[in-house]
C-alpha positions as CSV (number, residue, x, y, z in Angstrom):
1,X,-8.2,-17.0,32.3
2,X,-5.3,-17.9,29.5
3,X,-2.3,-19.6,31.3
4,X,0.8,-21.1,29.4
5,X,-0.8,-24.5,29.1
6,X,-3.4,-23.4,27.1
7,X,-1.3,-21.7,24.3
8,X,0.9,-24.5,23.2
9,X,-0.1,-23.4,19.4
10,X,1.5,-20.2,19.5
11,X,3.3,-19.3,16.3
12,X,7.1,-18.8,16.9
13,X,6.4,-15.0,15.8
14,X,4.1,-14.5,18.8
15,X,6.3,-16.4,20.8
16,X,9.4,-14.0,19.9
17,X,7.1,-11.0,20.5
18,X,5.9,-11.9,23.8
19,X,9.4,-12.6,24.7
20,X,11.2,-9.3,23.4
21,X,8.2,-7.3,24.9
22,X,9.3,-9.0,28.3
23,X,12.7,-8.4,28.3
24,X,12.5,-5.0,27.2
25,X,9.7,-4.5,29.7
26,X,8.2,-1.4,27.8
27,X,5.9,-0.6,24.7
28,X,7.3,-1.3,21.6
29,X,6.6,0.2,18.1
30,X,6.8,-2.0,15.3
31,X,9.9,-0.1,13.8
32,X,11.5,-0.9,17.4
33,X,10.6,-4.4,17.0
34,X,11.9,-4.4,13.7
35,X,15.2,-2.9,14.9
36,X,15.9,-5.0,17.7
37,X,14.8,-8.4,16.9
38,X,14.3,-8.6,12.7
39,X,10.2,-9.0,12.8
40,X,6.8,-6.6,13.4
41,X,3.7,-7.8,15.1
42,X,1.2,-7.2,12.5
43,X,-1.8,-8.9,10.8
44,X,-2.9,-12.7,12.5
45,X,0.0,-12.7,15.1
46,X,-1.0,-9.6,16.4
47,X,-4.7,-10.0,16.7
48,X,-4.4,-13.2,18.3
49,X,-2.1,-12.2,21.0
50,X,-4.5,-8.9,21.5
51,X,-7.9,-11.6,21.5
52,X,-5.9,-13.6,23.9
53,X,-5.5,-10.8,26.4
54,X,-1.7,-11.1,26.4
55,X,-0.8,-8.1,24.5
56,X,-2.0,-4.2,24.2
57,X,-1.9,-2.8,20.8
58,X,-2.2,1.2,20.2
59,X,-3.6,1.5,16.6
60,X,-4.2,5.3,17.0
61,X,-1.1,6.2,14.9
62,X,1.5,4.6,13.0
63,X,3.9,2.5,13.3
64,X,1.5,0.7,16.2
65,X,2.8,0.1,19.6
66,X,2.9,-2.9,21.3
67,X,3.0,-3.5,25.4
68,X,2.5,-6.9,27.6
69,X,-0.6,-6.8,29.5
70,X,-0.4,-7.9,33.0
71,X,-1.8,-11.5,31.7
72,X,0.6,-11.4,29.0
73,X,3.3,-10.6,31.6
74,X,2.2,-13.8,33.7
75,X,2.2,-16.2,30.7
76,X,5.9,-14.6,29.2
77,X,7.0,-15.5,33.0
78,X,6.1,-19.0,32.7
79,X,6.1,-19.5,28.7
80,X,8.8,-22.0,29.2
81,X,6.5,-24.5,30.8
82,X,4.2,-24.8,27.7
83,X,5.5,-27.0,25.0
84,X,7.3,-25.2,22.1
85,X,5.5,-25.0,18.9
86,X,6.4,-27.8,16.2
87,X,7.1,-25.6,13.4
88,X,9.5,-23.4,15.5
89,X,12.2,-25.7,15.0
90,X,15.7,-25.8,16.8
91,X,15.8,-21.8,17.1
92,X,12.5,-21.6,19.3
93,X,13.3,-24.6,21.5
94,X,16.7,-23.2,22.3
95,X,14.9,-20.4,23.0
96,X,12.7,-22.3,25.7
97,X,15.5,-23.4,27.3
98,X,17.3,-20.3,28.0
99,X,13.7,-19.3,29.2
100,X,13.8,-22.5,32.0
101,X,17.2,-21.8,32.9
102,X,16.2,-18.1,33.5
103,X,13.3,-19.0,35.1
104,X,15.4,-21.1,37.8
105,X,18.0,-18.6,38.0
106,X,15.5,-16.1,39.1
107,X,13.9,-18.4,41.6
108,X,17.2,-18.8,42.9
109,X,18.0,-15.4,43.4
110,X,14.5,-14.4,44.6
111,X,14.7,-11.8,41.9
112,X,11.3,-11.1,39.7
113,X,11.2,-11.1,36.3
114,X,9.5,-7.7,36.3
115,X,12.5,-6.5,38.3
116,X,14.9,-8.2,36.4
117,X,14.2,-6.3,33.1
118,X,12.9,-3.0,34.7
119,X,14.0,-0.4,32.5
120,X,15.9,2.2,34.4
121,X,16.0,6.3,32.9
122,X,19.6,5.1,31.7
123,X,19.0,1.9,29.9
124,X,15.5,3.6,28.6
125,X,17.1,6.6,27.1
126,X,17.9,6.6,23.1
127,X,21.3,6.7,22.3
128,X,22.8,10.0,20.7
129,X,25.6,11.0,18.9
130,X,25.7,14.3,20.7
131,X,28.3,15.4,23.0
132,X,27.2,15.3,26.4
133,X,27.1,18.3,28.4
134,X,27.6,18.2,31.8
135,X,24.4,19.5,33.6
136,X,24.8,22.1,36.9
137,X,24.3,20.4,40.1
138,X,21.1,20.6,41.4
139,X,20.3,22.5,44.7
140,X,19.6,20.2,47.2
141,X,17.5,20.9,49.9
142,X,16.4,19.4,53.5
143,X,12.8,19.2,52.1
144,X,13.9,17.5,49.1
145,X,16.1,15.3,50.4
146,X,13.9,13.9,53.1
147,X,10.9,13.5,50.3
148,X,13.3,11.4,48.3
149,X,14.3,9.0,51.5
150,X,10.8,8.9,52.8
151,X,10.1,5.1,53.1
152,X,6.5,3.7,52.2
153,X,4.9,3.2,55.6
154,X,3.4,-0.1,56.8
155,X,0.0,1.1,56.4
156,X,0.5,1.9,52.5
157,X,2.2,-1.6,52.2
158,X,-0.6,-3.2,53.7
159,X,-3.0,-1.6,51.5
160,X,-0.9,-2.7,48.3
161,X,-0.9,-6.5,49.8
162,X,-4.8,-6.2,50.3
163,X,-5.8,-4.8,47.0
164,X,-3.4,-7.3,44.8
165,X,-5.1,-10.0,47.0
166,X,-8.7,-8.7,45.9
167,X,-7.3,-8.5,42.5
168,X,-6.3,-12.5,42.5
169,X,-8.6,-13.9,44.9
170,X,-11.8,-15.7,43.4
171,X,-13.9,-14.9,46.6
172,X,-13.0,-13.3,49.8
173,X,-11.3,-15.8,51.9
174,X,-10.0,-17.9,49.0
175,X,-6.4,-18.8,49.2
176,X,-3.9,-16.9,47.4
177,X,-0.3,-17.6,46.6
178,X,2.5,-15.4,48.1
179,X,4.3,-15.7,44.7
180,X,1.3,-14.4,42.8
181,X,1.4,-11.6,45.5
182,X,4.6,-10.6,45.0
183,X,4.4,-10.6,41.3
184,X,1.9,-8.0,41.8
185,X,3.9,-6.0,43.7
186,X,7.6,-6.5,42.4
187,X,8.0,-2.4,42.5
188,X,7.8,-2.9,46.7
189,X,11.2,-3.3,48.7
190,X,11.0,-7.0,49.9
191,X,11.9,-6.3,53.4
192,X,8.9,-4.2,54.2
193,X,6.7,-6.4,52.1
194,X,7.6,-9.3,54.5
195,X,7.2,-6.7,57.9
196,X,3.9,-6.1,56.4
197,X,2.7,-9.6,55.8
198,X,4.1,-10.6,59.2
199,X,2.1,-7.7,61.2
200,X,-0.9,-8.6,59.1
201,X,-1.2,-12.3,60.8
202,X,-2.5,-10.3,63.6
203,X,-5.2,-9.0,61.9
204,X,-8.8,-10.9,62.2
205,X,-9.5,-11.1,59.0
206,X,-5.8,-12.5,57.7
207,X,-4.4,-15.7,57.7
208,X,-1.1,-16.7,56.5
209,X,-0.6,-20.3,56.2
210,X,2.6,-23.2,55.1
211,X,1.5,-25.6,52.3
212,X,1.3,-28.7,53.9
213,X,2.0,-30.7,50.8
214,X,5.8,-29.2,50.9
215,X,6.1,-31.5,47.5
216,X,3.7,-29.8,45.8
217,X,6.0,-26.5,45.9
218,X,7.8,-24.8,43.1
219,X,10.9,-23.2,43.2
220,X,8.7,-20.1,42.5
221,X,6.8,-20.8,45.9
222,X,9.7,-21.7,47.9
223,X,11.4,-18.3,46.9
224,X,8.0,-16.4,47.7
225,X,7.6,-17.8,51.5
226,X,7.8,-15.5,54.0
227,X,9.3,-16.5,57.3
228,X,7.3,-16.3,60.3
229,X,8.2,-17.9,63.5
230,X,10.2,-20.9,62.6
231,X,8.2,-21.6,59.4
232,X,8.2,-20.4,56.1
233,X,4.5,-19.7,55.2
234,X,3.3,-19.7,51.3
235,X,-0.1,-18.7,51.0
236,X,-2.8,-15.8,51.9
237,X,-6.2,-15.3,52.7
238,X,-8.0,-12.2,53.4
239,X,-11.8,-12.2,54.7
240,X,-14.4,-10.0,54.1
241,X,-13.9,-7.0,55.6
């Protein structure tokens, strides 16, 4: 599995592509990349990012379109921990400073990169010079209102946690950091996720514990902790069913 420490030899263009795809949080064509950042993702740069499993490129039609994979998101979030490429000069080094400060600020705010950069309908819509016309007010019924407001059930959240754990764990019962679990569930309300984790402690196959060596905890680990009883817990293990 590729990690930020494994990719110190990415070119400045490859790093720029990862960062732009992260902050846009959507699939971008080469035309859009050119308009937004002044470059395209083609040739060896594109091939390397695809081979590393960091970018998914749709070549079924032109212009080619690119999107971060799950692994690409993970590396982009932690990219500042890798060494900046020597050929990047001051511009790339400055970008790494920005990424490092961004990471620290999001940890302090307890906001994931996915939530921070997530596109809303308003921001994702392309700009238009056409005059806007007021749409008629929708007819709201009790049924549709209730459906829109219906919260995700505790059982559904627990199922999401178990699914994320299965994807992350090397084997049943292996320890997985809650920070990694939360990264998989960025669309899940934090309060609902915390409640589900607290409820899961009572399951026979579930263990949630604090990390004994608190000096080893990163700001990301601390931000992802769940408070159970009178202590913060940082790691999850789920045994075989």
